[in-house]
C-alpha positions as protocol buffer text, in pm:
chain_id: "A"
residue {
  index: 1
  type: UNK
  ca { x: 0 y: 0 z: 0 }
}
residue {
  index: 2
  type: UNK
  ca { x: 286 y: 234 z: 79 }
}
residue {
  index: 3
  type: UNK
  ca { x: 437 y: 180 z: -265 }
}
residue {
  index: 4
  type: UNK
  ca { x: 104 y: 266 z: -425 }
}
residue {
  index: 5
  type: UNK
  ca { x: 38 y: 584 z: -225 }
}
residue {
  index: 6
  type: UNK
  ca { x: 392 y: 726 z: -197 }
}
residue {
  index: 7
  type: UNK
  ca { x: 645 y: 546 z: -415 }
}
residue {
  index: 8
  type: UNK
  ca { x: 1005 y: 654 z: -350 }
}
residue {
  index: 9
  type: UNK
  ca { x: 1188 y: 433 z: -600 }
}
residue {
  index: 10
  type: UNK
  ca { x: 1286 y: 728 z: -820 }
}
residue {
  index: 11
  type: UNK
  ca { x: 1397 y: 946 z: -528 }
}
residue {
  index: 12
  type: UNK
  ca { x: 1756 y: 941 z: -402 }
}
residue {
  index: 13
  type: UNK
  ca { x: 1802 y: 1055 z: -42 }
}
residue {
  index: 14
  type: UNK
  ca { x: 2102 y: 1238 z: 101 }
}
residue {
  index: 15
  type: UNK
  ca { x: 2165 y: 956 z: 346 }
}
residue {
  index: 16
  type: UNK
  ca { x: 2236 y: 720 z: 56 }
}
residue {
  index: 17
  type: UNK
  ca { x: 2504 y: 951 z: -82 }
}
residue {
  index: 18
  type: UNK
  ca { x: 2654 y: 989 z: 265 }
}
residue {
  index: 19
  type: UNK
  ca { x: 2671 y: 612 z: 309 }
}
residue {
  index: 20
  type: UNK
  ca { x: 2836 y: 557 z: -29 }
}
residue {
  index: 21
  type: UNK
  ca { x: 3091 y: 836 z: 19 }
}
residue {
  index: 22
  type: UNK
  ca { x: 3141 y: 746 z: 387 }
}
residue {
  index: 23
  type: UNK
  ca { x: 3129 y: 1114 z: 476 }
}
residue {
  index: 24
  type: UNK
  ca { x: 3008 y: 1029 z: 826 }
}
residue {
  index: 25
  type: UNK
  ca { x: 3339 y: 858 z: 911 }
}
residue {
  index: 26
  type: UNK
  ca { x: 3557 y: 1024 z: 1174 }
}
residue {
  index: 27
  type: UNK
  ca { x: 3933 y: 1008 z: 1124 }
}
residue {
  index: 28
  type: UNK
  ca { x: 4142 y: 812 z: 1369 }
}
residue {
  index: 29
  type: UNK
  ca { x: 4349 y: 1010 z: 1623 }
}
residue {
  index: 30
  type: UNK
  ca { x: 4670 y: 835 z: 1512 }
}
residue {
  index: 31
  type: UNK
  ca { x: 4774 y: 571 z: 1260 }
}
residue {
  index: 32
  type: UNK
  ca { x: 4848 y: 207 z: 1340 }
}
residue {
  index: 33
  type: UNK
  ca { x: 4535 y: 142 z: 1547 }
}
residue {
  index: 34
  type: UNK
  ca { x: 4372 y: -200 z: 1549 }
}
residue {
  index: 35
  type: UNK
  ca { x: 4083 y: -198 z: 1299 }
}
residue {
  index: 36
  type: UNK
  ca { x: 4008 y: -570 z: 1291 }
}
residue {
  index: 37
  type: UNK
  ca { x: 3652 y: -516 z: 1421 }
}
residue {
  index: 38
  type: UNK
  ca { x: 3573 y: -241 z: 1167 }
}
residue {
  index: 39
  type: UNK
  ca { x: 3416 y: -298 z: 824 }
}
residue {
  index: 40
  type: UNK
  ca { x: 3605 y: -286 z: 495 }
}
residue {
  index: 41
  type: UNK
  ca { x: 3652 y: 51 z: 329 }
}
residue {
  index: 42
  type: UNK
  ca { x: 3451 y: 56 z: 5 }
}
residue {
  index: 43
  type: UNK
  ca { x: 3632 y: 363 z: -126 }
}
residue {
  index: 44
  type: UNK
  ca { x: 3970 y: 190 z: -95 }
}
residue {
  index: 45
  type: UNK
  ca { x: 3843 y: -95 z: -313 }
}
residue {
  index: 46
  type: UNK
  ca { x: 3773 y: 164 z: -585 }
}
residue {
  index: 47
  type: UNK
  ca { x: 4105 y: 348 z: -520 }
}
residue {
  index: 48
  type: UNK
  ca { x: 3918 y: 665 z: -419 }
}
residue {
  index: 49
  type: UNK
  ca { x: 3996 y: 678 z: -46 }
}
residue {
  index: 50
  type: UNK
  ca { x: 4209 y: 981 z: 42 }
}
residue {
  index: 51
  type: UNK
  ca { x: 4215 y: 934 z: 420 }
}
residue {
  index: 52
  type: UNK
  ca { x: 4525 y: 714 z: 416 }
}
residue {
  index: 53
  type: UNK
  ca { x: 4629 y: 546 z: 740 }
}
residue {
  index: 54
  type: UNK
  ca { x: 4382 y: 759 z: 941 }
}
residue {
  index: 55
  type: UNK
  ca { x: 4082 y: 596 z: 774 }
}
residue {
  index: 56
  type: UNK
  ca { x: 3862 y: 424 z: 1037 }
}
residue {
  index: 57
  type: UNK
  ca { x: 3782 y: 137 z: 798 }
}
residue {
  index: 58
  type: UNK
  ca { x: 4003 y: -152 z: 697 }
}
residue {
  index: 59
  type: UNK
  ca { x: 4209 y: -125 z: 378 }
}
residue {
  index: 60
  type: UNK
  ca { x: 4222 y: -484 z: 252 }
}
residue {
  index: 61
  type: UNK
  ca { x: 4466 y: -573 z: -25 }
}
residue {
  index: 62
  type: UNK
  ca { x: 4424 y: -881 z: -240 }
}
residue {
  index: 63
  type: UNK
  ca { x: 4794 y: -970 z: -255 }
}
residue {
  index: 64
  type: UNK
  ca { x: 4812 y: -1069 z: 113 }
}
residue {
  index: 65
  type: UNK
  ca { x: 4811 y: -1447 z: 144 }
}
residue {
  index: 66
  type: UNK
  ca { x: 4956 y: -1516 z: 493 }
}
residue {
  index: 67
  type: UNK
  ca { x: 4812 y: -1422 z: 832 }
}
residue {
  index: 68
  type: UNK
  ca { x: 5029 y: -1188 z: 1042 }
}
residue {
  index: 69
  type: UNK
  ca { x: 5172 y: -1384 z: 1337 }
}
residue {
  index: 70
  type: UNK
  ca { x: 5222 y: -1063 z: 1537 }
}
residue {
  index: 71
  type: UNK
  ca { x: 4856 y: -966 z: 1485 }
}
residue {
  index: 72
  type: UNK
  ca { x: 4750 y: -1302 z: 1631 }
}
residue {
  index: 73
  type: UNK
  ca { x: 4918 y: -1201 z: 1958 }
}
residue {
  index: 74
  type: UNK
  ca { x: 4796 y: -840 z: 1938 }
}
residue {
  index: 75
  type: UNK
  ca { x: 5146 y: -698 z: 1885 }
}
residue {
  index: 76
  type: UNK
  ca { x: 5136 y: -574 z: 1524 }
}
residue {
  index: 77
  type: UNK
  ca { x: 5178 y: -195 z: 1503 }
}
residue {
  index: 78
  type: UNK
  ca { x: 5171 y: -155 z: 1124 }
}
residue {
  index: 79
  type: UNK
  ca { x: 4794 y: -159 z: 1083 }
}
residue {
  index: 80
  type: UNK
  ca { x: 4685 y: -145 z: 719 }
}
residue {
  index: 81
  type: UNK
  ca { x: 5046 y: -99 z: 609 }
}
residue {
  index: 82
  type: UNK
  ca { x: 5130 y: -452 z: 721 }
}
residue {
  index: 83
  type: UNK
  ca { x: 5215 y: -683 z: 432 }
}
residue {
  index: 84
  type: UNK
  ca { x: 5030 y: -974 z: 600 }
}
residue {
  index: 85
  type: UNK
  ca { x: 4662 y: -1045 z: 663 }
}
residue {
  index: 86
  type: UNK
  ca { x: 4492 y: -916 z: 977 }
}
residue {
  index: 87
  type: UNK
  ca { x: 4215 y: -1174 z: 988 }
}
residue {
  index: 88
  type: UNK
  ca { x: 4185 y: -1523 z: 1130 }
}
residue {
  index: 89
  type: UNK
  ca { x: 4194 y: -1774 z: 843 }
}
residue {
  index: 90
  type: UNK
  ca { x: 4319 y: -2128 z: 909 }
}
residue {
  index: 91
  type: UNK
  ca { x: 4401 y: -2188 z: 543 }
}
residue {
  index: 92
  type: UNK
  ca { x: 4632 y: -1885 z: 535 }
}
residue {
  index: 93
  type: UNK
  ca { x: 4814 y: -1930 z: 864 }
}
residue {
  index: 94
  type: UNK
  ca { x: 5195 y: -1901 z: 865 }
}
residue {
  index: 95
  type: UNK
  ca { x: 5411 y: -2210 z: 877 }
}
residue {
  index: 96
  type: UNK
  ca { x: 5500 y: -2362 z: 1213 }
}
residue {
  index: 97
  type: UNK
  ca { x: 5865 y: -2292 z: 1296 }
}
residue {
  index: 98
  type: UNK
  ca { x: 5920 y: -2604 z: 1506 }
}
residue {
  index: 99
  type: UNK
  ca { x: 5763 y: -2841 z: 1252 }
}
residue {
  index: 100
  type: UNK
  ca { x: 5959 y: -2690 z: 964 }
}
residue {
  index: 101
  type: UNK
  ca { x: 6286 y: -2693 z: 1159 }
}
residue {
  index: 102
  type: UNK
  ca { x: 6268 y: -3012 z: 1367 }
}
residue {
  index: 103
  type: UNK
  ca { x: 5993 y: -3198 z: 1177 }
}
residue {
  index: 104
  type: UNK
  ca { x: 5784 y: -3221 z: 1495 }
}
residue {
  index: 105
  type: UNK
  ca { x: 5568 y: -2993 z: 1709 }
}
residue {
  index: 106
  type: UNK
  ca { x: 5484 y: -3059 z: 2074 }
}
residue {
  index: 107
  type: UNK
  ca { x: 5179 y: -2832 z: 2077 }
}
residue {
  index: 108
  type: UNK
  ca { x: 4869 y: -3042 z: 2011 }
}
residue {
  index: 109
  type: UNK
  ca { x: 4658 y: -2727 z: 1959 }
}
residue {
  index: 110
  type: UNK
  ca { x: 4908 y: -2555 z: 1729 }
}
residue {
  index: 111
  type: UNK
  ca { x: 4734 y: -2302 z: 1505 }
}
residue {
  index: 112
  type: UNK
  ca { x: 5012 y: -2280 z: 1248 }
}
residue {
  index: 113
  type: UNK
  ca { x: 5045 y: -2489 z: 934 }
}
residue {
  index: 114
  type: UNK
  ca { x: 5234 y: -2818 z: 945 }
}
residue {
  index: 115
  type: UNK
  ca { x: 5363 y: -2861 z: 591 }
}
residue {
  index: 116
  type: UNK
  ca { x: 5549 y: -3168 z: 476 }
}
residue {
  index: 117
  type: UNK
  ca { x: 5895 y: -3102 z: 333 }
}
residue {
  index: 118
  type: UNK
  ca { x: 5819 y: -3314 z: 29 }
}
residue {
  index: 119
  type: UNK
  ca { x: 5523 y: -3092 z: -58 }
}
residue {
  index: 120
  type: UNK
  ca { x: 5753 y: -2787 z: -74 }
}
residue {
  index: 121
  type: UNK
  ca { x: 5984 y: -2943 z: -334 }
}
residue {
  index: 122
  type: UNK
  ca { x: 5893 y: -2838 z: -687 }
}
residue {
  index: 123
  type: UNK
  ca { x: 5930 y: -3045 z: -1001 }
}
residue {
  index: 124
  type: UNK
  ca { x: 6254 y: -2980 z: -1186 }
}
residue {
  index: 125
  type: UNK
  ca { x: 6173 y: -2796 z: -1512 }
}
residue {
  index: 126
  type: UNK
  ca { x: 6499 y: -2911 z: -1672 }
}
residue {
  index: 127
  type: UNK
  ca { x: 6427 y: -3277 z: -1594 }
}
residue {
  index: 128
  type: UNK
  ca { x: 6076 y: -3242 z: -1735 }
}
residue {
  index: 129
  type: UNK
  ca { x: 6234 y: -3102 z: -2050 }
}
residue {
  index: 130
  type: UNK
  ca { x: 6464 y: -3403 z: -2084 }
}
residue {
  index: 131
  type: UNK
  ca { x: 6792 y: -3350 z: -1897 }
}
residue {
  index: 132
  type: UNK
  ca { x: 6912 y: -3198 z: -1569 }
}
residue {
  index: 133
  type: UNK
  ca { x: 7287 y: -3146 z: -1522 }
}
residue {
  index: 134
  type: UNK
  ca { x: 7263 y: -3169 z: -1141 }
}
residue {
  index: 135
  type: UNK
  ca { x: 7144 y: -3528 z: -1154 }
}
residue {
  index: 136
  type: UNK
  ca { x: 7047 y: -3684 z: -818 }
}
residue {
  index: 137
  type: UNK
  ca { x: 7195 y: -3383 z: -634 }
}
residue {
  index: 138
  type: UNK
  ca { x: 6930 y: -3149 z: -774 }
}
residue {
  index: 139
  type: UNK
  ca { x: 6730 y: -2961 z: -511 }
}
residue {
  index: 140
  type: UNK
  ca { x: 6410 y: -3007 z: -714 }
}
residue {
  index: 141
  type: UNK
  ca { x: 6210 y: -3326 z: -762 }
}
residue {
  index: 142
  type: UNK
  ca { x: 6287 y: -3561 z: -1052 }
}
residue {
  index: 143
  type: UNK
  ca { x: 5968 y: -3748 z: -1139 }
}
residue {
  index: 144
  type: UNK
  ca { x: 5997 y: -4028 z: -1392 }
}
residue {
  index: 145
  type: UNK
  ca { x: 5702 y: -4032 z: -1630 }
}
residue {
  index: 146
  type: UNK
  ca { x: 5622 y: -4219 z: -1950 }
}
residue {
  index: 147
  type: UNK
  ca { x: 5612 y: -3994 z: -2257 }
}
residue {
  index: 148
  type: UNK
  ca { x: 5291 y: -3994 z: -2454 }
}
residue {
  index: 149
  type: UNK
  ca { x: 5359 y: -4139 z: -2799 }
}
residue {
  index: 150
  type: UNK
  ca { x: 5059 y: -3962 z: -2951 }
}
residue {
  index: 151
  type: UNK
  ca { x: 5194 y: -3627 z: -2829 }
}
residue {
  index: 152
  type: UNK
  ca { x: 5533 y: -3700 z: -2987 }
}
residue {
  index: 153
  type: UNK
  ca { x: 5366 y: -3766 z: -3321 }
}
residue {
  index: 154
  type: UNK
  ca { x: 5187 y: -3432 z: -3302 }
}
residue {
  index: 155
  type: UNK
  ca { x: 4846 y: -3473 z: -3139 }
}
residue {
  index: 156
  type: UNK
  ca { x: 4698 y: -3639 z: -2830 }
}
residue {
  index: 157
  type: UNK
  ca { x: 4318 y: -3673 z: -2817 }
}
residue {
  index: 158
  type: UNK
  ca { x: 4320 y: -3689 z: -2435 }
}
residue {
  index: 159
  type: UNK
  ca { x: 4475 y: -3344 z: -2400 }
}
residue {
  index: 160
  type: UNK
  ca { x: 4568 y: -3237 z: -2045 }
}
residue {
  index: 161
  type: UNK
  ca { x: 4371 y: -3534 z: -1905 }
}
residue {
  index: 162
  type: UNK
  ca { x: 4619 y: -3781 z: -2055 }
}
residue {
  index: 163
  type: UNK
  ca { x: 4781 y: -4016 z: -1803 }
}
residue {
  index: 164
  type: UNK
  ca { x: 5114 y: -3999 z: -1986 }
}
residue {
  index: 165
  type: UNK
  ca { x: 5363 y: -3713 z: -1988 }
}
residue {
  index: 166
  type: UNK
  ca { x: 5340 y: -3432 z: -2241 }
}
residue {
  index: 167
  type: UNK
  ca { x: 5693 y: -3287 z: -2242 }
}
residue {
  index: 168
  type: UNK
  ca { x: 5757 y: -2915 z: -2283 }
}
residue {
  index: 169
  type: UNK
  ca { x: 6054 y: -2834 z: -2502 }
}
residue {
  index: 170
  type: UNK
  ca { x: 6072 y: -2461 z: -2431 }
}
residue {
  index: 171
  type: UNK
  ca { x: 6336 y: -2334 z: -2191 }
}
residue {
  index: 172
  type: UNK
  ca { x: 6224 y: -2281 z: -1829 }
}
residue {
  index: 173
  type: UNK
  ca { x: 6151 y: -1924 z: -1729 }
}
residue {
  index: 174
  type: UNK
  ca { x: 6424 y: -1778 z: -1508 }
}
residue {
  index: 175
  type: UNK
  ca { x: 6307 y: -1597 z: -1197 }
}
residue {
  index: 176
  type: UNK
  ca { x: 6380 y: -1225 z: -1213 }
}
residue {
  index: 177
  type: UNK
  ca { x: 6456 y: -1209 z: -841 }
}
residue {
  index: 178
  type: UNK
  ca { x: 6739 y: -1460 z: -875 }
}
residue {
  index: 179
  type: UNK
  ca { x: 6873 y: -1277 z: -1179 }
}
residue {
  index: 180
  type: UNK
  ca { x: 6893 y: -952 z: -986 }
}
residue {
  index: 181
  type: UNK
  ca { x: 7089 y: -1123 z: -710 }
}
residue {
  index: 182
  type: UNK
  ca { x: 7340 y: -1253 z: -963 }
}
residue {
  index: 183
  type: UNK
  ca { x: 7408 y: -911 z: -1112 }
}
residue {
  index: 184
  type: UNK
  ca { x: 7766 y: -797 z: -1090 }
}
residue {
  index: 185
  type: UNK
  ca { x: 7871 y: -534 z: -842 }
}
residue {
  index: 186
  type: UNK
  ca { x: 7961 y: -187 z: -970 }
}
residue {
  index: 187
  type: UNK
  ca { x: 8252 y: -15 z: -797 }
}
residue {
  index: 188
  type: UNK
  ca { x: 8172 y: 333 z: -668 }
}
residue {
  index: 189
  type: UNK
  ca { x: 8540 y: 434 z: -691 }
}
residue {
  index: 190
  type: UNK
  ca { x: 8636 y: 338 z: -1047 }
}
residue {
  index: 191
  type: UNK
  ca { x: 8294 y: 255 z: -1197 }
}
residue {
  index: 192
  type: UNK
  ca { x: 8398 y: -90 z: -1320 }
}
residue {
  index: 193
  type: UNK
  ca { x: 8190 y: -405 z: -1276 }
}
residue {
  index: 194
  type: UNK
  ca { x: 8288 y: -708 z: -1076 }
}
residue {
  index: 195
  type: UNK
  ca { x: 8400 y: -566 z: -742 }
}
residue {
  index: 196
  type: UNK
  ca { x: 8304 y: -324 z: -466 }
}
residue {
  index: 197
  type: UNK
  ca { x: 8472 y: 1 z: -372 }
}
residue {
  index: 198
  type: UNK
  ca { x: 8609 y: -155 z: -53 }
}
residue {
  index: 199
  type: UNK
  ca { x: 8810 y: -406 z: -258 }
}
residue {
  index: 200
  type: UNK
  ca { x: 8898 y: -180 z: -551 }
}
residue {
  index: 201
  type: UNK
  ca { x: 9257 y: -238 z: -665 }
}
residue {
  index: 202
  type: UNK
  ca { x: 9280 y: 116 z: -801 }
}
residue {
  index: 203
  type: UNK
  ca { x: 9224 y: 276 z: -464 }
}
residue {
  index: 204
  type: UNK
  ca { x: 9545 y: 412 z: -314 }
}
residue {
  index: 205
  type: UNK
  ca { x: 9406 y: 381 z: 36 }
}
residue {
  index: 206
  type: UNK
  ca { x: 9356 y: 9 z: -18 }
}
residue {
  index: 207
  type: UNK
  ca { x: 9710 y: -29 z: -146 }
}
residue {
  index: 208
  type: UNK
  ca { x: 9846 y: 151 z: 161 }
}
residue {
  index: 209
  type: UNK
  ca { x: 9643 y: -70 z: 393 }
}
residue {
  index: 210
  type: UNK
  ca { x: 9780 y: -377 z: 220 }
}
residue {
  index: 211
  type: UNK
  ca { x: 10138 y: -256 z: 263 }
}
residue {
  index: 212
  type: UNK
  ca { x: 10104 y: -156 z: 630 }
}
residue {
  index: 213
  type: UNK
  ca { x: 10045 y: -504 z: 778 }
}
residue {
  index: 214
  type: UNK
  ca { x: 10368 y: -634 z: 623 }
}
residue {
  index: 215
  type: UNK
  ca { x: 10569 y: -358 z: 796 }
}
residue {
  index: 216
  type: UNK
  ca { x: 10372 y: -358 z: 1121 }
}
residue {
  index: 217
  type: UNK
  ca { x: 10390 y: -729 z: 1199 }
}
residue {
  index: 218
  type: UNK
  ca { x: 10754 y: -796 z: 1122 }
}
residue {
  index: 219
  type: UNK
  ca { x: 10913 y: -1028 z: 1383 }
}
residue {
  index: 220
  type: UNK
  ca { x: 11158 y: -863 z: 1625 }
}
residue {
  index: 221
  type: UNK
  ca { x: 11520 y: -966 z: 1635 }
}
residue {
  index: 222
  type: UNK
  ca { x: 11641 y: -1144 z: 1954 }
}
residue {
  index: 223
  type: UNK
  ca { x: 11881 y: -860 z: 2046 }
}
residue {
  index: 224
  type: UNK
  ca { x: 11591 y: -609 z: 2031 }
}
residue {
  index: 225
  type: UNK
  ca { x: 11375 y: -795 z: 2283 }
}
residue {
  index: 226
  type: UNK
  ca { x: 11371 y: -649 z: 2638 }
}
residue {
  index: 227
  type: UNK
  ca { x: 11295 y: -869 z: 2938 }
}
residue {
  index: 228
  type: UNK
  ca { x: 11042 y: -706 z: 3174 }
}
residue {
  index: 229
  type: UNK
  ca { x: 11182 y: -901 z: 3474 }
}
residue {
  index: 230
  type: UNK
  ca { x: 11545 y: -797 z: 3469 }
}
residue {
  index: 231
  type: UNK
  ca { x: 11538 y: -518 z: 3212 }
}
residue {
  index: 232
  type: UNK
  ca { x: 11814 y: -670 z: 2998 }
}
residue {
  index: 233
  type: UNK
  ca { x: 11792 y: -731 z: 2625 }
}
residue {
  index: 234
  type: UNK
  ca { x: 11841 y: -1055 z: 2439 }
}
residue {
  index: 235
  type: UNK
  ca { x: 11576 y: -1281 z: 2594 }
}
residue {
  index: 236
  type: UNK
  ca { x: 11209 y: -1298 z: 2693 }
}
residue {
  index: 237
  type: UNK
  ca { x: 11073 y: -1300 z: 3048 }
}
residue {
  index: 238
  type: UNK
  ca { x: 10977 y: -1667 z: 3032 }
}
residue {
  index: 239
  type: UNK
  ca { x: 11342 y: -1749 z: 2955 }
}
residue {
  index: 240
  type: UNK
  ca { x: 11483 y: -1526 z: 3228 }
}
residue {
  index: 241
  type: UNK
  ca { x: 11689 y: -1703 z: 3498 }
}
residue {
  index: 242
  type: UNK
  ca { x: 11683 y: -1413 z: 3741 }
}
residue {
  index: 243
  type: UNK
  ca { x: 11422 y: -1343 z: 4006 }
}
residue {
  index: 244
  type: UNK
  ca { x: 11135 y: -1098 z: 3982 }
}
residue {
  index: 245
  type: UNK
  ca { x: 11322 y: -838 z: 4191 }
}
residue {
  index: 246
  type: UNK
  ca { x: 11618 y: -825 z: 3952 }
}
residue {
  index: 247
  type: UNK
  ca { x: 11454 y: -539 z: 3764 }
}
residue {
  index: 248
  type: UNK
  ca { x: 11434 y: -330 z: 4084 }
}
residue {
  index: 249
  type: UNK
  ca { x: 11796 y: -399 z: 4168 }
}
residue {
  index: 250
  type: UNK
  ca { x: 11910 y: -294 z: 3824 }
}
residue {
  index: 251
  type: UNK
  ca { x: 11725 y: 36 z: 3856 }
}
residue {
  index: 252
  type: UNK
  ca { x: 11882 y: 99 z: 4200 }
}
residue {
  index: 253
  type: UNK
  ca { x: 12231 y: 38 z: 4064 }
}
residue {
  index: 254
  type: UNK
  ca { x: 12166 y: 284 z: 3782 }
}
residue {
  index: 255
  type: UNK
  ca { x: 12059 y: 553 z: 4026 }
}
């Protein structure tokens, strides 16, 4: 009856705009506060939130796949800037340190993931291609599979559901992170690749430091050694035949 007498389907109220824009939200007094009990910010999902870390709503990012272990204990101070999830999800819990290190965990109610070491090992892409130079010492898994004869001739009607192996002859993709680690060093002193400035052979300071130890640690001649017991030269204190008061007597005779 209300829809017949006073329909409001074509009318947009101010409260609807305020809810969509979240204009009613009050900024936080300081950043890093715990916002686990607050709803998700809808403006952040559309990349239109300009409140930053002071926003009272949660800024959830899709690239977070592991729960923050500090947040579980209430000790995380990063807030939305934390690179880990601030929500309780058993499927995304971090790995148990004791199980990964000692292959056993004494806590029967452990909340962290217990992953088998064999499940972490990936298949060797070079072995799947046909040959791996590391052989049995390879850190990846070498799985022996029977090659599909139909695939070798050009076509397999089973496709990816085939029980035999469909080899891939393209070269494995190299991880960019490992390539960056293997980049050569660039010397800040001479600008050449292959060494750091601390070990630059063109640096005069390095050459002087290399020459100093040879002069500094030269062994002393026996006639230059002074005994601290008797004060005479030519022998060490552990080889001295005189008593400990011989040094005092020698000083008295000199005076």
